[in-house]
C-alpha positions in Angstrom: 0.0 0.0 0.0 2.8 2.4 0.9 4.3 2.4 -2.7 0.9 3.3 -4.1 0.4 6.1 -1.6 3.9 7.4 -2.3 3.2 7.5 -6.0 0.0 9.4 -5.4 2.0 11.9 -3.3 4.5 12.4 -6.1 1.5 13.2 -8.5 0.2 15.7 -6.0 -3.0 13.8 -5.3 -2.3 13.1 -1.6 -0.1 14.7 1.1 2.1 12.8 3.6 2.6 14.0 7.2 1.7 13.4 10.8 -1.9 14.7 11.0 -3.4 12.9 13.9 -1.5 13.0 17.2 -0.8 9.6 18.8 -0.9 7.7 15.5 2.5 6.6 14.4 4.1 6.3 10.9 3.5 8.5 8.0 -0.1 9.4 7.3 -1.6 10.3 4.0 -4.6 12.5 3.3 -6.3 14.4 0.5 -5.1 18.1 0.3 -8.6 19.3 1.1 -8.7 17.2 4.3 -5.4 18.6 5.4 -6.7 22.2 5.0 -9.9 21.4 6.9 -7.8 19.9 9.8 -5.7 23.0 10.0 -8.8 25.2 10.0 -10.4 23.3 12.9 -7.1 23.5 14.8 -6.9 27.3 14.4 -10.5 28.0 15.5 -10.9 27.5 19.2 -14.2 26.0 20.0 -15.4 25.7 23.5 -17.0 22.4 24.3 -20.5 22.3 25.9 -20.3 21.8 29.7 -20.3 18.2 30.9 -21.7 17.3 34.3 -20.2 14.3 36.0 -20.6 12.8 39.5 -17.8 13.9 41.7 -16.8 10.3 42.3 -17.0 9.3 38.6 -13.7 7.7 37.4 -13.9 9.9 34.3 -13.6 12.9 36.6 -10.0 13.0 37.7 -10.0 16.0 40.0 -9.6 15.3 43.7 -8.1 11.8 42.9 -5.4 11.7 40.2 -5.3 15.4 39.7 -5.4 18.2 42.3 -8.3 20.5 42.3 -7.6 24.0 40.9 -7.3 26.9 43.3 -10.7 27.9 44.8 -12.1 30.0 47.6 -14.2 27.0 48.6 -13.2 23.6 49.9 -13.7 21.1 47.0 -14.0 17.4 47.8 -14.6 14.3 45.8 -17.6 13.0 47.8 -20.7 10.9 46.9 -23.6 13.0 45.8 -21.5 15.8 44.5 -21.5 16.9 40.8 -18.7 18.6 38.8 -19.3 20.8 35.8 -16.4 20.5 33.3 -15.8 22.9 30.4 -13.1 21.9 28.0 -12.0 19.3 30.6 -11.4 21.8 33.4 -13.7 22.0 36.4 -15.8 25.2 36.6 -18.2 24.5 39.4 -18.7 21.7 42.0 -22.2 21.2 43.3 -21.8 19.7 46.7 -24.0 16.8 47.9 -27.7 17.8 48.1 -27.3 20.9 45.9 -27.0 23.2 49.0 -23.6 24.7 48.1 -21.3 25.5 45.2 -17.5 25.6 44.9 -16.3 27.7 42.0 -13.1 27.5 40.1 -11.3 29.8 37.7 -13.5 30.3 34.7 -16.8 30.3 36.5 -17.0 34.1 36.4 -16.3 34.2 32.6 -19.2 32.1 31.5 -22.8 31.4 32.4 -22.9 28.1 30.5 -22.3 26.2 33.7 -25.6 27.6 35.2 -27.7 25.8 32.6 -25.6 22.6 33.1 -26.4 22.8 36.9 -30.1 23.4 36.2 -29.9 20.2 34.1 -29.4 18.2 37.3 -33.0 19.1 38.2 -34.4 18.9 34.7 -32.9 15.4 34.2 -34.2 14.2 37.6 -30.8 13.7 39.3 -31.9 16.2 42.0 -35.4 17.1 43.1 -34.4 20.7 43.4 -31.4 23.0 43.9 -31.5 25.1 47.0 -28.1 26.9 47.0 -27.3 28.5 50.3 -23.6 29.0 50.0 -21.0 29.7 47.3 -17.4 29.1 48.3 -18.4 29.2 52.0 -20.2 32.5 51.8 -24.0 33.1 51.8 -25.1 33.0 48.1 -26.9 36.3 48.5 -23.7 38.1 49.4 -21.9 36.9 46.2 -21.8 38.3 42.7 -23.4 35.0 41.5 -26.8 35.9 43.1 -27.8 38.2 40.3 -26.6 35.8 37.6 -28.5 32.9 39.2 -31.7 34.9 39.6 -31.5 36.0 35.9 -31.1 32.3 34.9 -34.3 31.3 36.7 -33.4 30.7 40.4 -35.8 32.1 42.9 -34.6 34.0 46.0 -35.8 32.5 49.2 -35.0 32.8 52.9 -32.3 30.0 52.7 -30.7 31.2 49.5 -31.5 30.7 45.8 -33.9 27.8 44.7 -34.4 26.2 41.3 -37.2 23.6 40.9 -37.2 23.2 37.1 
């Protein structure tokens, strides 16, 4: 097969290179495919947030990888959920949905709020009644206005979302 692909390369019909990381040996591709691969690499696309259980083996933080710096006290405990964006933790919803721990990046995007609301919409939690964010009362944090704008209702214990 290699001599045929080499002949096609000499005729300009395919290109040889290392296009896919982790695959060894020379790789061959059509010139248009190479251009499309380069275009995708140059455009940074943020992935949609992913919500995993805090103890899920696919969620490495708190076990194999240290938690990023945070004002709160993150822990890998049963009942907790982690929102990941591009593989990095943004928010940890602690057991029972009563408190949040935020990580760098939570202030830059609101996409995690919808992901957290998905815990109620998908039936993982009956409701979210967030009382604290990073150990502070939720009403005293800048997140209170953002949560209310996203559909959380203010209550005497904090901010509530019922779906």
